[in-house]
C-alpha positions, -999 to 999 in steps of 0.1 A, spaced: -225 393 -271 -200 412 -250 -175 395 -229 -171 402 -192 -146 429 -183 -111 416 -175 -86 430 -151 -49 436 -153 -20 448 -133 4 469 -154 38 479 -140 53 513 -148 85 529 -134 73 562 -119 103 580 -132 91 571 -168 53 573 -162 37 576 -128 0 577 -120 4 614 -116 19 617 -151 -10 597 -165 -36 618 -148 -19 650 -161 -18 637 -197 -44 648 -222 -76 629 -215 -56 612 -187 -44 588 -214 -9 575 -220 6 551 -246 20 520 -228 53 519 -246 84 498 -240 69 464 -234 97 440 -245 84 407 -232 65 384 -256 41 371 -229 32 407 -219 29 417 -255 6 388 -262 -16 397 -233 -20 432 -249 -25 418 -284 -47 388 -277 -66 394 -245 -68 431 -234 -97 451 -247 -110 486 -243 -127 490 -210 -107 464 -191 -97 475 -156 -61 482 -147 -43 483 -114 -16 509 -121 15 496 -104 47 516 -96 78 494 -100 116 498 -97 112 525 -71 118 528 -33 82 515 -25 66 495 -53 29 490 -52 -5 498 -67 -8 535 -71 -39 540 -91 -68 526 -111 -69 529 -149 -86 513 -178 -75 501 -212 -84 529 -236 -75 516 -271 -66 485 -291 -30 477 -299 -8 494 -325 29 493 -333 51 508 -305 72 535 -323 100 533 -297 111 501 -313 121 520 -345 138 549 -327 176 544 -324 177 570 -296 152 551 -275 162 527 -248 134 504 -263 149 504 -298 149 470 -315 169 469 -347 155 434 -355 119 447 -356 110 457 -392 85 485 -397 64 464 -421 61 436 -395 66 452 -360 75 429 -332 63 452 -303 29 468 -296 14 493 -273 -21 503 -263 -34 534 -245 -42 534 -208 -64 560 -193 -59 568 -156 -92 569 -136 -79 580 -103 -49 578 -79 -52 556 -49 -32 553 -17 -2 531 -23 -9 495 -17 26 479 -12 36 444 -19 38 438 18 2 448 23 -9 427 -6 9 397 9 -10 403 42 -43 392 25 -47 355 20 -73 361 -7 -46 376 -28 -20 348 -23 -23 336 -59 -18 370 -76 8 368 -102 27 399 -89 32 380 -56 46 349 -72 83 342 -68 103 351 -99 74 370 -116 88 399 -135 62 404 -161 51 440 -166 15 430 -174 -3 403 -156 -40 392 -154 -59 398 -122 -88 376 -112 -122 393 -107 -121 382 -70 -86 398 -66 -98 430 -83 -128 431 -59 -106 425 -28 -83 454 -38 -109 479 -50 -138 471 -27 -119 462 5 -84 475 6 -91 508 -11 -125 512 6 -109 505 40 -132 475 48 
């Protein structure tokens, strides 16, 4: 028995990996490196599966917001940046035989018009989205099927 598809919002700083970068990558697939929050890591490890839908979100930029649609393209594996002393994501306390940090591959499906935080807040149906909650800084958050539909079927379709 297969489980229903789940949906996620995944934040990326566009100067590190934008939706355009992901679309230009081989097979439009990029490794999602640098996750250094246990809750976000646990979402990847325990809940995300190949085929899940992803709202590709640009963060830490002049206008943050949803910039594309993607999908989870692989299971998890050790994030090599945790072992690289030259990486900003280096973690000297993470042993190679028992890595602390994981990554998975994300495949960009298509770029969208930018849906800003302000626009998301204008829709009462999206009021409970984690990205809109005060103090939320997680780089990966679950998205309800109804929120996914509101964004992909209404906001992006112009309805």
